[in-house]
TIMI-2910 file (N, C-alpha, C, CB; in pm, 1 decimal, decimal comma, always signed):
<rs>
+----------+----------+----------+----------+----------+----------+----------+----------+----------+----------+----------+----------+------+
!      n_x !      n_y !      n_z !     ca_x !     ca_y !     ca_z !      c_x !      c_y !      c_z !     cb_x !     cb_y !     cb_z ! resn !
+----------+----------+----------+----------+----------+----------+----------+----------+----------+----------+----------+----------+------+
!  -5399,8 !  -1333,9 !   +679,3 !  -5247,9 !  -1418,4 !   +741,7 !  -5272,4 !  -1378,9 !   +912,4 !  -5049,8 !  -1327,9 !   +662,0 !  Met !
!  -5296,3 !  -1445,5 !  +1056,7 !  -5277,8 !  -1432,8 !  +1164,7 !  -5192,1 !  -1393,1 !  +1176,8 !  -5289,5 !  -1499,8 !  +1221,6 !  Asn !
!  -5141,7 !  -1317,5 !  +1361,0 !  -5041,7 !  -1251,8 !  +1383,9 !  -4912,3 !  -1409,7 !  +1413,6 !  -5087,2 !  -1129,2 !  +1522,4 !  Asn !
!  -4936,7 !  -1518,2 !  +1435,2 !  -4835,1 !  -1618,0 !  +1503,1 !  -4752,2 !  -1673,9 !  +1354,3 !  -4931,0 !  -1765,3 !  +1607,1 !  Glu !
!  -4834,1 !  -1667,7 !  +1237,9 !  -4804,1 !  -1699,7 !  +1195,3 !  -4675,0 !  -1589,9 !  +1135,7 !  -4895,3 !  -1755,6 !  +1160,0 !  Gln !
!  -4735,4 !  -1469,9 !  +1066,3 !  -4655,6 !  -1355,6 !  +1042,2 !  -4545,9 !  -1377,6 !  +1118,2 !  -4717,1 !  -1228,1 !  +1070,7 !  Phe !
!  -4538,7 !  -1364,4 !  +1232,3 !  -4400,6 !  -1399,5 !  +1369,2 !  -4327,7 !  -1498,3 !  +1308,4 !  -4452,7 !  -1473,0 !  +1544,3 !  Gln !
!  -4429,5 !  -1641,7 !  +1283,0 !  -4318,0 !  -1729,7 !  +1209,0 !  -4229,5 !  -1765,0 !  +1100,4 !  -4342,9 !  -1793,1 !  +1203,2 !  Lys !
!  -4338,1 !  -1620,2 !   +993,7 !  -4224,2 !  -1646,2 !   +858,6 !  -4118,3 !  -1508,1 !   +866,7 !  -4324,1 !  -1646,8 !   +669,8 !  Asp !
!  -4154,5 !  -1388,8 !   +924,2 !  -4063,3 !  -1340,9 !  +1010,0 !  -3942,1 !  -1429,5 !   +978,0 !  -4112,3 !  -1343,5 !  +1157,0 !  Lys !
!  -3937,7 !  -1554,9 !  +1095,8 !  -3826,9 !  -1563,3 !  +1212,6 !  -3778,5 !  -1650,3 !  +1106,6 !  -3854,6 !  -1622,3 !  +1390,1 !  Leu !
!  -3830,6 !  -1745,1 !   +967,9 !  -3805,8 !  -1845,7 !   +880,7 !  -3692,2 !  -1698,1 !   +854,2 !  -3943,7 !  -1928,7 !   +757,4 !  His !
!  -3759,8 !  -1601,5 !   +814,6 !  -3717,5 !  -1506,8 !   +675,6 !  -3562,1 !  -1501,7 !   +767,6 !  -3832,4 !  -1307,3 !   +631,2 !  Leu !
!  -3574,2 !  -1429,1 !   +863,6 !  -3440,7 !  -1424,9 !   +940,3 !  -3375,7 !  -1542,8 !   +919,5 !  -3452,2 !  -1404,0 !  +1088,3 !  Ile !
!  -3357,7 !  -1669,6 !   +974,6 !  -3256,2 !  -1833,6 !   +995,9 !  -3193,4 !  -1803,5 !   +787,7 !  -3427,9 !  -2073,8 !  +1042,7 !  His !
!  -3332,5 !  -1746,9 !   +734,6 !  -3248,8 !  -1794,2 !   +589,6 !  -3239,7 !  -1708,5 !   +537,5 !  -3292,8 !  -1885,1 !   +491,2 !  Trp !
!  -3192,8 !  -1561,7 !   +617,4 !  -3114,5 !  -1437,1 !   +560,5 !  -2975,0 !  -1478,2 !   +614,6 !  -3171,0 !  -1273,2 !   +619,0 !  Ile !
!  -2959,9 !  -1584,8 !   +680,6 !  -2842,8 !  -1579,6 !   +834,2 !  -2701,6 !  -1664,5 !   +741,6 !  -2925,8 !  -1720,4 !  +1033,9 !  Thr !
!  -2859,2 !  -1749,3 !   +678,4 !  -2708,9 !  -1891,0 !   +584,4 !  -2667,7 !  -1855,7 !   +416,8 !  -2803,5 !  -2114,8 !   +556,7 !  Gln !
!  -2755,5 !  -1723,5 !   +444,0 !  -2744,2 !  -1676,7 !   +278,4 !  -2530,3 !  -1667,5 !   +257,2 !  -2856,5 !  -1450,1 !   +253,6 !  Ile !
!  -2516,4 !  -1710,1 !   +134,7 !  -2355,6 !  -1718,5 !   +128,1 !  -2325,5 !  -1627,1 !    +23,4 !  -2289,0 !  -1869,7 !    +93,9 !  Gln !
!  -2386,9 !  -1608,9 !    -77,2 !  -2411,8 !  -1481,7 !   -164,0 !  -2378,4 !  -1359,5 !   -261,2 !  -2433,6 !  -1444,5 !   -118,2 !  Asp !
!  -2301,1 !  -1323,3 !   -205,0 !  -2290,9 !  -1110,8 !   -165,7 !  -2386,1 !  -1098,0 !   -272,9 !  -2097,9 !   -981,6 !   -204,2 !  His !
!  -2425,7 !  -1143,7 !   -401,5 !  -2456,5 !  -1021,0 !   -500,4 !  -2612,1 !  -1050,4 !   -391,6 !  -2450,8 !  -1044,6 !   -732,0 !  Thr !
!  -2654,9 !  -1183,7 !   -357,1 !  -2831,2 !  -1180,1 !   -240,4 !  -2815,8 !  -1086,5 !   -200,7 !  -2876,8 !  -1279,9 !    -99,0 !  Leu !
!  -2698,1 !  -1114,6 !   -117,5 !  -2731,5 !   -963,0 !     -4,5 !  -2717,9 !   -832,8 !    -30,7 !  -2649,0 !   -951,2 !   +111,4 !  Ile !
!  -2664,8 !   -818,1 !   -162,5 !  -2727,8 !   -676,3 !   -225,9 !  -2797,7 !   -651,3 !   -254,7 !  -2711,1 !   -624,6 !   -294,8 !  Glu !
!  -2881,8 !   -730,0 !   -284,4 !  -3070,8 !   -751,7 !   -392,3 !  -3134,2 !   -717,2 !   -231,5 !  -3145,3 !   -999,6 !   -494,5 !  Lys !
!  -3110,6 !   -741,1 !   -168,6 !  -3213,5 !   -830,5 !    -43,4 !  -3186,1 !   -640,1 !    +33,2 !  -3108,0 !  -1050,1 !    +86,1 !  Ile !
!  -3057,0 !   -581,2 !     -1,1 !  -3026,9 !   -442,7 !    +72,7 !  -3070,1 !   -376,9 !    -20,2 !  -2883,1 !   -397,3 !   +118,4 !  Lys !
!  -3110,7 !   -377,7 !   -161,4 !  -3180,0 !   -281,9 !   -198,2 !  -3325,9 !   -263,0 !   -197,3 !  -3145,1 !   -269,4 !   -293,4 !  Cys !
!  -3397,8 !   -430,2 !   -222,6 !  -3471,3 !   -407,9 !   -106,4 !  -3528,4 !   -349,0 !     -2,1 !  -3455,8 !   -433,1 !    -78,8 !  Leu !
!  -3481,1 !   -368,5 !    +83,8 !  -3499,7 !   -308,0 !   +226,1 !  -3471,9 !   -144,9 !   +237,8 !  -3394,2 !   -386,3 !   +328,0 !  Met !
!  -3394,0 !    -27,2 !   +157,3 !  -3441,1 !    +42,8 !   +106,7 !  -3529,5 !   +140,9 !    +35,6 !  -3420,0 !    +23,0 !   +107,2 !  Ser !
!  -3507,5 !    +29,9 !    -39,2 !  -3664,2 !   +110,0 !   -169,6 !  -3779,1 !    +21,9 !    -61,0 !  -3674,9 !    +16,6 !   -436,5 !  Ala !
!  -3816,8 !    -50,4 !    +27,9 !  -3963,4 !    -47,8 !    +96,9 !  -3930,4 !    -12,4 !   +186,7 !  -4051,7 !   -155,6 !   +118,1 !  Ser !
!  -3785,8 !    +36,3 !   +280,8 !  -3819,2 !   +204,2 !   +374,9 !  -3876,2 !   +276,8 !   +323,4 !  -3717,1 !   +301,7 !   +414,4 !  Asn !
!  -3905,8 !   +308,2 !   +141,9 !  -3916,3 !   +459,6 !   +146,6 !  -4073,1 !   +417,0 !   +137,4 !  -3830,5 !   +573,6 !    +13,2 !  Glu !
!  -4121,6 !   +342,3 !   +165,7 !  -4316,8 !   +370,3 !   +123,0 !  -4398,2 !   +282,7 !   +265,0 !  -4385,0 !   +251,8 !    -91,0 !  Asn !
!  -4222,4 !   +344,5 !   +382,9 !  -4339,0 !   +255,0 !   +493,8 !  -4381,7 !   +341,8 !   +605,0 !  -4268,2 !   +109,3 !   +577,9 !  Leu !
!  -4466,7 !   +310,9 !   +620,1 !  -4599,1 !   +358,2 !   +692,9 !  -4611,3 !   +298,9 !   +851,0 !  -4736,3 !   +300,3 !   +599,6 !  His !
!  -4610,3 !   +407,4 !   +928,1 !  -4585,4 !   +311,2 !  +1033,7 !  -4680,7 !   +347,9 !  +1147,5 !  -4433,4 !   +311,9 !  +1080,4 !  Leu !
!  -4743,6 !   +309,1 !  +1251,2 !  -4872,0 !   +289,4 !  +1328,9 !  -4783,8 !   +433,4 !  +1439,2 !  -4914,8 !    +77,8 !  +1411,0 !  Thr !
!  -4954,2 !   +455,0 !  +1495,9 !  -4902,5 !   +578,9 !  +1555,6 !  -4845,1 !   +523,4 !  +1665,9 !  -5003,2 !   +692,6 !  +1588,2 !  Lys !
!  -4868,8 !   +373,0 !  +1710,5 !  -4781,9 !   +344,3 !  +1826,2 !  -4624,3 !   +289,2 !  +1823,2 !  -4855,4 !   +249,9 !  +1895,2 !  Glu !
!  -4634,4 !   +291,5 !  +1667,2 !  -4446,4 !   +256,0 !  +1663,9 !  -4391,2 !   +438,1 !  +1615,8 !  -4383,0 !    +85,7 !  +1477,1 !  Gln !
!  -4434,6 !   +483,0 !  +1571,3 !  -4381,1 !   +612,7 !  +1619,6 !  -4344,1 !   +695,3 !  +1717,6 !  -4421,5 !   +661,8 !  +1596,3 !  Glu !
!  -4451,2 !   +647,6 !  +1817,2 !  -4440,8 !   +667,9 !  +1930,1 !  -4350,0 !   +599,6 !  +1944,6 !  -4530,6 !   +657,5 !  +2001,1 !  Leu !
!  -4281,9 !   +503,6 !  +1960,0 !  -4152,8 !   +403,6 !  +2015,9 !  -4082,8 !   +479,9 !  +1961,9 !  -4124,0 !   +242,1 !  +1978,7 !  Leu !
!  -4072,5 !   +490,1 !  +1819,6 !  -3949,5 !   +553,6 !  +1724,2 !  -3899,6 !   +741,6 !  +1762,7 !  -4025,6 !   +543,3 !  +1532,9 !  Leu !
!  -4041,9 !   +731,2 !  +1833,0 !  -3965,4 !   +929,6 !  +1877,4 !  -3918,3 !   +894,8 !  +2039,6 !  -4144,0 !  +1121,2 !  +1885,0 !  Ala !
!  -3941,2 !   +777,9 !  +2055,9 !  -3851,6 !   +766,0 !  +2267,8 !  -3800,6 !   +752,1 !  +2226,6 !  -3848,4 !   +682,3 !  +2414,3 !  Ile !
!  -3740,8 !   +641,0 !  +2114,4 !  -3572,1 !   +620,7 !  +2107,9 !  -3521,5 !   +712,9 !  +2070,4 !  -3511,7 !   +524,4 !  +2027,9 !  Glu !
!  -3563,5 !   +771,7 !  +1950,5 !  -3432,6 !   +900,5 !  +1955,2 !  -3462,4 !   +992,1 !  +2056,0 !  -3415,2 !  +1001,9 !  +1811,3 !  Lys !
!  -3523,5 !   +986,7 !  +2089,5 !  -3553,2 !  +1118,4 !  +2254,6 !  -3595,0 !  +1263,5 !  +2226,4 !  -3386,3 !  +1159,9 !  +2356,7 !  Gly !
!  -3684,5 !  +1256,7 !  +2135,8 !  -3776,2 !  +1311,2 !  +2088,2 !  -3902,0 !  +1306,0 !  +2180,2 !  -3788,0 !  +1260,9 !  +1968,7 !  Lys !
!  -3981,0 !  +1456,1 !  +2195,7 !  -4027,1 !  +1501,0 !  +2299,3 !  -4168,2 !  +1436,8 !  +2283,4 !  -4011,7 !  +1650,7 !  +2312,7 !  Glu !
!  -4202,8 !  +1443,9 !  +2332,3 !  -4362,9 !  +1386,9 !  +2264,0 !  -4500,2 !  +1444,7 !  +2220,9 !  -4417,0 !  +1308,7 !  +2348,0 !  Ile !
!  -4456,8 !  +1553,0 !  +2352,9 !  -4584,3 !  +1629,5 !  +2406,0 !  -4687,8 !  +1693,5 !  +2320,8 !  -4542,9 !  +1733,8 !  +2483,7 !  Ser !
!  -4619,4 !  +1668,7 !  +2152,7 !  -4742,5 !  +1684,7 !  +2095,9 !  -4868,8 !  +1587,8 !  +2024,7 !  -4705,4 !  +1755,4 !  +2021,0 !  Ser !
!  -4809,7 !  +1473,9 !  +2085,5 !  -4939,0 !  +1398,1 !  +2085,1 !  -5017,8 !  +1394,6 !  +2155,7 !  -4938,7 !  +1303,6 !  +2078,9 !  Gln !
!  -5132,8 !  +1423,5 !  +2149,3 !  -5274,1 !  +1469,3 !  +2206,5 !  -5299,2 !  +1449,4 !  +2369,6 !  -5391,1 !  +1380,2 !  +2127,8 !  Lys !
!  -5304,3 !  +1244,7 !  +2348,2 !  -5346,6 !  +1214,8 !  +2435,2 !  -5272,4 !  +1039,0 !  +2415,7 !  -5503,2 !  +1260,1 !  +2438,8 !  Asn !
!  -5134,3 !  +1050,1 !  +2507,1 !  -5066,4 !   +920,9 !  +2460,1 !  -5150,4 !   +791,0 !  +2521,4 !  -4900,7 !   +919,0 !  +2514,7 !  Val !
!  -5221,4 !   +781,0 !  +2612,0 !  -5294,4 !   +686,6 !  +2625,5 !  -5403,3 !   +648,1 !  +2551,4 !  -5320,8 !   +694,0 !  +2716,8 !  Asp !
!  -5406,7 !   +689,1 !  +2453,9 !  -5480,4 !   +640,7 !  +2366,3 !  -5459,4 !   +592,3 !  +2263,3 !  -5537,8 !   +694,2 !  +2345,4 !  Glu !
!  -5349,7 !   +533,9 !  +2277,8 !  -5247,0 !   +470,8 !  +2141,5 !  -5229,8 !   +343,3 !  +2241,2 !  -5060,0 !   +577,2 !  +2080,3 !  Leu !
!  -5282,2 !   +202,6 !  +2221,8 !  -5315,6 !    +79,3 !  +2266,7 !  -5137,1 !     +9,5 !  +2225,9 !  -5478,6 !     +8,4 !  +2172,5 !  Ser !
!  -5085,0 !     +7,1 !  +2337,1 !  -4917,3 !    -47,5 !  +2266,5 !  -4941,7 !   -147,8 !  +2360,0 !  -4737,9 !    +57,0 !  +2281,7 !  Ile !
!  -4934,7 !   -313,8 !  +2282,3 !  -4883,3 !   -406,9 !  +2337,7 !  -4817,5 !   -537,3 !  +2259,1 !  -4974,4 !   -434,0 !  +2415,1 !  Asp !
!  -4674,0 !   -512,7 !  +2370,8 !  -4607,7 !   -536,3 !  +2292,5 !  -4562,7 !   -717,1 !  +2318,6 !  -4508,2 !   -421,4 !  +2297,7 !  Ser !
!  -4695,8 !   -744,5 !  +2362,0 !  -4631,4 !   -944,2 !  +2365,7 !  -4723,5 !   -905,7 !  +2181,9 !  -4758,1 !  -1145,5 !  +2559,8 !  Lys !
!  -4805,0 !   -882,4 !  +2181,0 !  -4840,5 !   -934,2 !  +2057,0 !  -4786,5 !   -849,4 !  +1954,2 !  -4982,1 !   -949,4 !  +2043,4 !  Thr !
!  -4739,3 !   -693,6 !  +1940,3 !  -4700,5 !   -694,0 !  +1843,9 !  -4463,2 !   -700,1 !  +1779,8 !  -4803,6 !   -572,0 !  +1824,6 !  Asp !
!  -4448,7 !   -743,0 !  +1934,5 !  -4338,2 !   -733,2 !  +1885,1 !  -4243,7 !   -877,5 !  +1912,4 !  -4286,5 !   -604,8 !  +1940,7 !  Tyr !
!  -4349,7 !   -990,3 !  +2006,8 !  -4221,3 !  -1082,5 !  +1980,7 !  -4226,4 !  -1182,2 !  +1893,0 !  -4177,5 !  -1147,3 !  +2090,8 !  Glu !
!  -4131,9 !  -1235,2 !  +1870,3 !  -4080,8 !  -1305,4 !  +1759,7 !  -4166,7 !  -1497,5 !  +1751,7 !  -3884,8 !  -1299,3 !  +1793,6 !  Leu !
+----------+----------+----------+----------+----------+----------+----------+----------+----------+----------+----------+----------+------+
</rs>
């Protein structure tokens, strides 16, 4: 799946979720989210961004310049 289709699919899911009126379905989705987060593997650039968000020291990174962060392709909707 290419990145553009991936972003479209995510946006479609977001719109679909906002239309849900069934509380039971929302609870099932929440359970699915928490279960999938347990198996979540972040890329190095995502780990770096998460560390920055949390205000953690990033001095343990060997070379931050080696991480290619392209916010346009990775994070646009």
